[in-house]
C-alpha positions in Angstrom: 0.0 0.0 0.0 2.8 2.5 0.9 4.4 1.9 -2.5 1.1 2.9 -4.2 0.9 6.0 -2.0 4.5 7.0 -2.8 3.8 6.4 -6.5 0.8 8.7 -6.6 2.5 11.3 -4.4 5.4 11.4 -6.8 3.0 11.9 -9.7 1.3 14.8 -7.8 4.7 16.3 -7.0 5.6 16.2 -10.6 2.4 17.9 -11.6 2.9 20.5 -8.9 6.3 21.3 -10.4 4.6 21.8 -13.8 1.8 23.9 -12.4 4.2 26.2 -10.6 6.2 26.7 -13.8 3.1 27.5 -15.8 1.8 29.9 -13.1 5.1 31.8 -13.2 5.0 31.9 -17.0 1.4 33.3 -16.7 2.7 35.8 -14.2 5.4 37.0 -16.7 2.7 37.5 -19.3 0.6 39.4 -16.8 3.5 41.7 -16.1 3.7 42.4 -19.9 0.0 43.1 -20.0 0.4 45.4 -17.0 3.1 47.4 -18.8 0.8 47.9 -21.8 -2.1 48.9 -19.5 0.1 51.5 -17.7 1.5 52.9 -21.0 -2.0 53.3 -22.4 -3.6 54.5 -19.1 -5.9 51.5 -18.9 -7.2 50.1 -15.6 -5.6 47.0 -14.3 -8.9 45.3 -13.4 -11.3 44.8 -16.2 -14.4 42.9 -14.9 -15.6 41.9 -18.4 -12.2 40.2 -19.1 -12.4 38.4 -15.8 -15.9 37.2 -16.6 -14.7 35.9 -20.0 -11.9 34.0 -18.4 -14.1 32.4 -15.7 -16.8 31.5 -18.2 -14.1 29.9 -20.4 -12.9 27.9 -17.5 -16.4 26.7 -16.7 -16.8 25.6 -20.4 -13.5 23.8 -20.5 -13.8 22.1 -17.1 -14.4 18.4 -17.5 -14.0 17.5 -13.8 -13.5 15.9 -11.4 -13.2 19.5 -10.0 -16.6 21.2 -9.9 -17.1 24.2 -12.0 -17.2 26.3 -8.8 -13.9 24.9 -7.6 -12.2 25.5 -10.9 -13.5 29.1 -10.9 -12.4 29.7 -7.3 -8.9 28.6 -8.3 -8.8 30.8 -11.3 -10.2 33.8 -9.4 -7.2 33.4 -7.1 -4.9 33.3 -10.0 -6.5 36.4 -11.5 -6.3 38.2 -8.2 -2.6 37.4 -7.8 -1.9 38.5 -11.4 -3.6 41.8 -10.7 -1.7 42.2 -7.5 1.6 41.5 -9.3 0.7 44.2 -12.0 -0.1 46.6 -9.2 3.1 45.9 -7.3 5.1 46.3 -10.5 3.4 49.6 -11.3 4.2 50.9 -7.8 7.9 50.0 -8.2 7.9 51.9 -11.5 6.4 54.9 -9.7 3.3 54.6 -11.7 0.0 55.4 -10.0 -1.7 52.1 -8.9 -5.3 51.5 -9.5 -7.0 49.9 -6.4 -8.0 46.3 -6.6 -11.8 46.1 -6.3 -13.4 44.4 -3.3 -15.3 41.9 -5.3 -17.8 39.4 -4.1 -16.8 35.8 -4.3 -19.7 34.4 -6.3 -19.7 31.9 -9.1 -20.6 33.0 -12.5 
């Protein structure tokens, strides 16, 4: 039994490594998007874009995660991306736009 557990844990660890790599790649892209938004005077948070992303996740999700669970995970990813854009803008002495206090509802 322990061998089976070790096997599955090793597979999960390998996936965690890939997920972290992809999250950091996504964060790099978010920084690029943030630079464009700053240069063009656009707000960091665009609710319509967030809605599109979350709806897309709902459509793509085939489980076993529920749609709500997948959306919660991606909401957190979006929030951290926005925070990263904000932090980067502050370091560049650009005026930050406040992150909205959004309700955590499913779409």
